[in-house]
C-alpha positions in Angstrom: 223.8 206.8 132.4 223.2 210.1 130.7 224.2 213.4 132.3 220.5 214.3 132.9 219.7 211.0 134.6 222.8 211.2 136.7 221.8 214.7 138.0 218.3 213.4 138.6 219.6 210.4 140.6 221.9 212.7 142.6 219.0 215.0 143.4 217.0 212.1 144.7 220.0 210.8 146.7 220.3 214.2 148.3 216.6 214.4 149.2 215.8 210.8 150.1 219.1 209.6 151.7 221.4 212.4 152.7 218.8 214.8 154.0 216.4 212.1 155.4 215.7 212.9 159.0 214.6 209.3 159.9 216.4 206.4 161.5 214.9 203.1 162.3 217.8 202.2 164.7 216.8 203.0 168.3 220.5 203.5 169.1 220.7 206.6 166.8 219.0 210.0 167.2 218.4 212.3 164.3 218.5 216.1 165.0 217.4 218.6 162.5 217.2 222.4 162.4 217.1 225.2 160.0 219.7 224.3 157.4 221.3 221.2 159.0 220.7 217.5 159.8 222.8 215.6 162.4 223.0 211.9 163.4 224.0 211.0 167.0 225.0 207.4 167.6 225.8 205.2 170.7 229.4 206.2 171.2 231.6 209.4 171.0 233.3 208.0 167.9 233.2 210.1 164.7 231.9 206.9 163.0 228.9 207.1 165.2 228.2 210.8 164.9 227.9 212.9 161.8 226.7 216.1 160.3 224.7 214.5 157.5 224.0 217.7 155.7 224.2 221.5 156.1 223.2 224.4 154.0 226.5 226.4 153.5 227.4 229.2 151.2 230.1 231.9 151.0 228.2 234.1 153.5 227.5 231.6 156.3 230.0 228.8 156.0 232.4 229.9 158.7 229.6 230.4 161.2 228.1 227.0 160.3 231.4 225.3 160.8 232.0 227.0 164.1 228.5 226.2 165.4 228.7 222.5 164.5 232.1 222.2 166.1 230.9 223.9 169.2 227.8 221.7 169.4 229.7 218.4 169.2 232.4 219.7 171.5 229.8 220.4 174.1 228.7 216.8 173.9 232.2 215.5 174.1 231.9 213.7 170.8 233.9 213.6 167.6 232.0 213.8 164.3 232.3 213.2 160.6 231.3 215.8 158.0 231.2 214.4 154.5 231.9 217.0 151.8 230.4 216.2 148.4 231.4 217.7 145.0 228.1 219.5 144.8 228.4 221.2 148.1 228.9 224.9 148.4 231.2 226.7 148.7 233.7 224.9 146.4 236.5 225.1 149.0 234.4 223.7 151.9 236.9 220.9 152.5 239.8 223.3 152.7 237.9 225.5 155.2 237.2 222.4 157.3 240.9 221.5 157.4 241.8 225.0 158.3 239.3 224.8 161.2 240.9 221.7 162.7 239.3 218.8 160.8 241.4 216.0 159.3 240.5 213.9 156.1 239.9 210.3 157.0 239.4 209.3 153.3 238.5 210.4 149.9 236.0 208.2 148.2 233.6 208.2 145.2 229.9 207.9 145.4 228.9 205.4 142.7 225.4 204.2 141.9 223.9 201.2 140.0 220.4 201.0 138.5 219.2 197.6 139.8 217.2 197.1 136.6 220.6 196.7 134.8 221.5 193.0 134.4 224.7 191.8 136.1 227.3 189.8 134.2 227.2 186.1 135.1 229.9 185.1 137.6 231.1 181.6 137.6 232.7 180.6 140.9 235.1 177.7 141.3 233.6 174.3 142.3 232.9 174.0 146.0 232.5 177.8 146.4 229.3 179.5 147.4 228.0 182.9 148.7 225.6 182.4 151.6 223.5 184.9 153.6 224.3 185.0 157.3 221.5 183.6 159.4 223.3 182.7 162.7 226.1 183.7 165.1 228.6 181.4 163.3 228.0 183.1 160.0 228.4 186.6 161.6 231.6 185.5 163.3 232.9 184.2 159.9 232.0 187.5 158.2 234.0 189.4 160.8 237.0 187.1 160.6 237.4 188.1 156.9 237.1 191.8 157.8 239.8 191.4 160.5 242.2 189.7 158.2 241.7 192.1 155.3 241.8 195.3 157.3 244.3 194.1 160.0 242.2 195.3 162.9 240.0 194.1 165.7 236.4 194.1 164.5 234.7 193.2 167.7 233.0 196.6 167.7 231.6 195.9 164.2 230.5 192.4 165.2 228.6 193.8 168.1 227.0 196.6 166.1 225.9 194.3 163.3 224.6 191.7 165.7 222.4 194.3 167.3 221.4 195.7 163.9 220.3 192.2 162.8 218.3 191.8 166.0 216.5 195.1 165.8 216.4 195.6 162.0 216.4 192.2 160.3 214.4 193.6 157.3 216.9 196.2 156.4 220.3 194.5 156.8 221.5 191.4 154.9 225.1 190.0 155.4 226.8 187.6 153.1 229.8 185.3 153.4 231.6 183.5 150.6 232.8 180.0 151.5 235.6 178.0 149.9 235.9 174.4 151.1 234.4 175.4 154.4 236.6 178.5 154.9 235.2 182.0 154.9 237.0 184.0 152.2 234.9 187.1 151.6 232.1 189.0 153.3 229.9 192.1 152.8 226.5 193.5 153.6 223.7 195.6 152.3 221.5 198.1 154.1 218.0 199.0 152.7 217.0 202.7 153.0 213.3 202.1 153.7 211.0 204.4 151.8 213.8 205.8 149.7 214.3 203.0 147.1 218.0 203.2 147.7 220.3 200.6 149.3 223.9 200.9 150.3 226.6 198.3 150.0 229.3 197.9 152.7 232.3 195.8 153.7 233.0 194.1 150.4 236.3 192.3 151.3 238.1 189.3 149.9 241.1 187.5 151.4 244.2 188.3 149.4 244.8 184.7 148.2 241.3 184.6 146.8 241.2 187.8 144.8 240.7 187.8 141.1 238.4 184.8 141.2 235.0 186.5 141.0 234.2 186.6 144.7 233.7 190.4 144.8 231.5 190.4 141.7 229.5 187.5 143.2 228.8 189.4 146.4 227.7 192.5 144.4 225.3 190.2 142.5 223.9 188.6 145.6 223.2 191.9 147.2 221.8 193.4 144.0 219.3 190.5 143.9 218.2 191.3 147.5 217.6 194.9 146.3 215.6 193.8 143.3 213.4 191.6 145.5 212.7 194.6 147.7 211.9 196.9 144.7 215.0 199.0 145.4 215.8 201.2 142.3 219.5 202.1 143.1 222.5 200.6 144.9 225.1 203.1 146.1 228.6 202.6 147.4 231.2 205.0 148.8 234.0 203.4 146.7 237.7 203.5 147.4 240.4 203.3 144.8 240.5 199.5 144.9 236.8 198.8 144.5 235.8 201.6 142.2 237.2 200.1 139.0 235.5 196.8 139.7 232.2 198.4 140.4 232.4 200.5 137.3 232.9 197.4 135.2 229.7 196.1 136.8 227.8 199.1 135.6 228.1 201.5 138.6 228.4 205.2 137.6 230.2 207.9 139.5 228.0 210.7 140.8 230.2 212.6 143.3 233.5 212.8 145.0 233.3 212.7 148.8 235.8 213.8 151.4 235.2 212.3 154.8 236.3 215.0 157.2 236.6 214.3 161.0 236.7 216.7 163.9 238.0 215.4 167.3 237.5 217.8 170.2 240.4 217.9 172.7 240.4 214.8 174.8 238.1 212.8 172.6 239.6 209.8 170.9 
């Protein structure tokens, strides 16, 4: 991917994904004003509430930070503010930390052109990647997530179940099975009208890593995207998945700091 095409894709991501004031999920409400876009979800969690984008510069940044903090504080909600490399001013993350935010994670925004062919992945005999189409499949997908991340994923199960019910055309979940046992899971969300889709959850049980499961899940989801005429897949990749994704043709576009603000008394 050339520098010029990378900047063009990043510009389209900014316009069509990050600054898109539309949500097809009835549990979420988008709020926009002059120079900002917010998303409010069904709970007070910072993973259900975010400042999607804000126009900040050297002159207004402190006022914008204070205003957004005050707004979410008035609602009794925590929220996430993702700081991208291209955001201004260059020390925005530092300013947020000074204001009382904490960094939940640093990730890399990576993108794949779906027209790019994927390397063939040969899975062992008796292994297959299947799309979730019932409650048993969803439970299996969450079982993998719970083992890999060592946490209760009932909240995620409930959220994805509702999302499948209300938005079956934009969410596809996959589970990898080995001899009847779920060993990996992941999902893809289609950004309708944007020709972008995001990849989520790519997790493989420790004993099954290095056998091509992760690559096979990427290929399965890329095929869904191609069938829907999606031009680009994107992932907020951590240090473990980024090298794998880059070997599959993903290109880094931006570094992202996930900054969280929790008002007093809000978990």
